[in-house]
C-alpha positions in Angstrom: 32.4 50.6 46.9 35.2 49.0 44.9 36.9 51.2 42.4 36.2 50.1 38.9 39.1 50.1 36.5 38.3 50.6 32.9 40.8 49.1 30.4 40.7 51.0 27.2 41.2 48.9 24.1 43.8 50.3 21.7 42.2 52.1 18.7 43.6 50.0 15.9 43.1 46.8 17.9 39.4 47.7 18.3 39.1 48.5 14.6 40.7 45.2 13.5 38.5 43.2 16.0 35.4 44.9 14.6 36.5 44.1 11.0 37.1 40.5 12.0 33.7 40.2 13.7 31.7 42.0 10.9 33.8 40.9 7.9 30.8 40.1 5.8 29.6 43.7 5.9 33.0 45.0 5.0 33.2 42.6 2.0 30.0 44.2 0.7 31.7 47.6 1.0 34.6 46.7 -1.3 32.8 47.4 -4.6 31.7 50.8 -3.3 35.1 51.7 -2.1 36.7 50.6 -5.4 34.1 52.7 -7.4 34.8 55.8 -5.4 38.6 55.3 -5.7 38.4 54.9 -9.5 35.7 57.4 -10.4 35.7 60.0 -7.6 39.2 60.2 -6.1 41.5 59.3 -8.9 40.1 61.9 -11.3 40.9 64.6 -8.7 44.5 64.2 -9.7 43.5 66.0 -12.9 42.8 69.2 -11.0 46.5 70.0 -11.3 45.8 70.7 -15.0 44.2 74.0 -13.9 47.6 75.3 -12.8 49.6 74.1 -15.9 49.9 74.9 -19.6 48.7 71.5 -20.6 50.4 69.7 -23.4 49.1 66.2 -24.3 52.5 65.1 -25.4 54.0 65.9 -22.0 51.1 64.6 -20.0 49.6 66.1 -16.8 52.7 66.0 -14.6 55.1 66.9 -17.4 53.4 70.0 -18.6 54.7 73.5 -17.8 53.5 74.9 -14.4 51.8 78.3 -14.8 50.4 78.9 -11.3 47.3 81.1 -11.3 47.8 82.4 -14.9 44.9 80.4 -16.3 42.5 81.8 -13.6 43.8 85.3 -14.2 43.2 85.1 -17.9 39.6 83.9 -17.3 38.6 86.4 -14.6 40.4 89.6 -15.7 42.0 88.6 -19.0 40.7 88.3 -22.6 37.9 86.0 -21.6 36.6 88.1 -18.7 33.4 89.4 -20.4 32.3 85.9 -21.4 33.2 84.5 -18.0 31.3 87.2 -16.0 28.4 86.9 -18.3 28.3 83.1 -17.8 28.7 83.6 -14.1 25.8 86.0 -13.9 23.5 83.7 -15.9 24.5 80.7 -13.8 23.8 82.6 -10.5 20.4 84.0 -11.8 19.2 80.6 -13.1 20.2 78.9 -9.8 18.6 81.6 -7.7 15.3 81.4 -9.6 15.5 77.6 -9.5 15.9 77.8 -5.7 13.1 80.3 -5.2 10.6 78.7 -7.5 11.8 75.1 -7.7 12.5 74.3 -4.1 9.0 74.7 -2.7 7.2 72.7 -5.4 8.4 69.2 -4.2 7.4 70.2 -0.6 3.9 71.2 -1.8 3.6 67.9 -3.8 4.6 65.9 -0.7 2.0 67.7 1.4 -0.7 67.0 -1.3 0.3 63.3 -1.5 0.1 62.9 2.3 -3.5 64.2 2.2 -4.7 61.6 -0.4 -6.5 58.9 1.5 -6.7 56.4 -1.3 -3.5 54.4 -1.5 -4.2 53.4 -5.1 -4.8 56.9 -6.3 -1.8 58.2 -4.4 0.5 55.6 -6.1 -0.9 56.5 -9.5 -0.3 60.3 -9.0 3.1 59.7 -7.5 4.1 57.5 -10.5 3.0 60.1 -12.9 5.0 62.9 -11.2 8.1 60.6 -10.8 8.1 59.6 -14.5 9.8 62.7 -16.0 12.8 62.2 -13.8 13.6 58.9 -15.5 13.4 60.4 -19.0 16.6 61.7 -20.6 17.3 65.4 -21.0 17.0 64.9 -24.8 13.5 63.5 -24.4 12.3 66.1 -22.0 13.8 69.0 -23.9 12.3 67.6 -27.2 8.8 67.5 -25.6 9.2 71.1 -24.3 10.4 72.4 -27.7 7.4 70.7 -29.4 5.1 72.4 -26.9 6.5 75.9 -27.4 7.5 75.6 -31.1 6.3 78.1 -33.6 6.8 77.5 -37.3 5.3 78.6 -40.5 2.8 75.7 -40.6 2.5 74.5 -37.0 2.5 76.0 -33.5 3.0 74.1 -30.2 0.1 73.7 -27.8 1.7 75.8 -25.0 2.8 78.5 -27.5 -0.7 78.6 -29.1 -2.3 79.0 -25.6 0.1 81.8 -24.6 -0.5 83.6 -27.9 -4.3 83.4 -27.5 -4.2 84.6 -23.9 -2.1 87.5 -25.0 0.7 86.6 -22.6 3.2 86.5 -25.5 3.1 88.5 -28.7 2.4 86.3 -31.8 5.4 87.7 -33.6 7.8 86.3 -31.0 9.3 82.8 -31.2 9.7 81.7 -27.6 12.6 79.3 -28.2 14.5 82.1 -30.1 13.9 84.9 -27.6 16.6 85.4 -24.9 14.0 86.8 -22.4 12.2 83.4 -22.3 15.2 81.1 -22.0 15.4 81.3 -18.2 11.7 80.7 -17.5 11.7 77.9 -20.0 14.8 76.3 -18.4 13.5 76.6 -14.9 10.0 75.3 -15.7 11.5 72.4 -17.5 13.6 71.5 -14.5 10.6 71.8 -12.1 8.5 69.5 -14.3 11.3 67.0 -14.6 12.5 66.8 -11.0 9.8 68.0 -8.6 8.0 64.7 -8.4 11.1 62.7 -7.7 12.4 65.3 -5.2 9.2 65.1 -3.3 10.0 61.5 -2.2 12.3 62.6 0.6 9.8 65.1 1.9 7.0 62.6 1.7 9.1 60.1 3.7 9.7 62.9 6.3 6.0 63.4 6.6 5.3 59.7 7.0 7.9 59.6 9.8 5.9 62.1 11.9 4.1 60.4 14.8 0.3 60.2 14.3 -0.1 61.0 18.0 0.9 64.6 17.2 -2.0 65.0 14.8 -4.4 63.3 17.2 -3.4 65.7 20.0 -3.9 68.7 17.7 -7.4 67.4 16.7 -8.3 67.0 20.4 -7.4 70.7 20.9 -9.6 71.7 18.0 -7.0 72.2 15.3 -7.9 72.4 11.7 -6.0 71.1 8.6 -4.1 74.3 8.1 -3.0 74.2 11.7 -1.9 70.6 11.3 0.4 71.6 8.5 1.7 74.7 10.2 2.3 73.3 13.7 2.9 69.6 13.1 3.9 68.8 9.6 6.3 71.7 8.8 8.1 71.4 12.1 8.4 67.7 11.7 9.9 68.2 8.2 12.3 71.0 9.5 15.5 68.8 9.8 15.0 67.5 6.3 14.2 70.9 4.9 17.3 72.4 6.4 19.6 69.7 5.0 18.0 69.9 1.6 18.3 73.6 1.3 21.9 73.6 2.5 22.7 71.0 -0.2 20.8 73.1 -2.8 22.6 76.3 -1.9 25.9 74.3 -2.2 25.1 73.7 -5.9 24.2 77.4 -6.7 27.0 77.6 -9.3 26.3 74.2 -10.8 24.0 74.4 -13.8 24.1 71.3 -16.0 25.1 72.0 -19.6 23.0 69.2 -21.2 19.6 71.1 -21.2 21.3 74.4 -22.0 23.0 72.9 -25.1 19.7 71.3 -26.2 17.9 74.7 -25.9 20.9 76.6 -27.4 20.7 78.9 -30.4 22.7 82.0 -31.3 19.8 84.3 -30.5 19.8 83.4 -26.8 23.5 83.3 -25.9 23.2 86.4 -23.8 21.0 84.7 -21.2 21.8 81.0 -21.9 25.6 80.9 -21.6 26.4 79.4 -18.2 29.7 78.4 -16.5 29.4 74.8 -17.7 29.0 75.7 -21.4 31.7 78.4 -21.0 34.1 75.8 -19.6 33.2 73.4 -22.5 33.7 76.0 -25.1 37.0 77.3 -23.6 38.4 74.0 -22.6 37.4 71.6 -25.3 36.7 73.6 -28.4 39.7 76.0 -28.0 42.0 73.5 -26.2 
């Protein structure tokens, strides 16, 4: 047998040859690369501000370097109580959002996959997707109308809660700190669950029908289909999504919080993003 000699192509030569061969695809990448360079990587230069006593007149690079003094002042300095309160609220809201909000899109995807009528499935999916495309202002406005209690009018949800005895009639839900977190989390679930179910529904549709047919031959029922075929088939997607969700545990958007804000609920509503805004923008 003749010895085969493999000639390895130099790395850069191979890359340039690939670019030359597939130049049309690389041209399509140019706008994306430019977008990331301008709006994702260039702003990262501003991170150095965290280590300086920023002065607009001196600019980012001309301002006095302070090391970790800014972080020390926040964590153990004069702002420590506000910081740790915001940190606690952020963590609790994110944790509850993970525990109660993460399973809902999965359940929706499972329900969608069981609908046999394509027309009815599309209608239900469209209805659940719609809140995602509405602004936070619109969604929060709808929620506030539903739970509002005034002298002459009471929101539908608030009225129902009062009549069922779940909430005392002398309590205004939107002005009670104890109800902010449930209100925030339920609003987020309503807004995003339908849209988030898309990726899980796609994962279910990617499972081979042969798996279901084999289970039926063995006498499996619908619950066993979900337990032994659907859930294992979704496992890679579930793992990736939960890792991404955990990575955002300390990221609670300030838009909905600010829209629900009032002085009576600061103790549970102040989160890291609103703390940063108040400390960085309002106080300079």
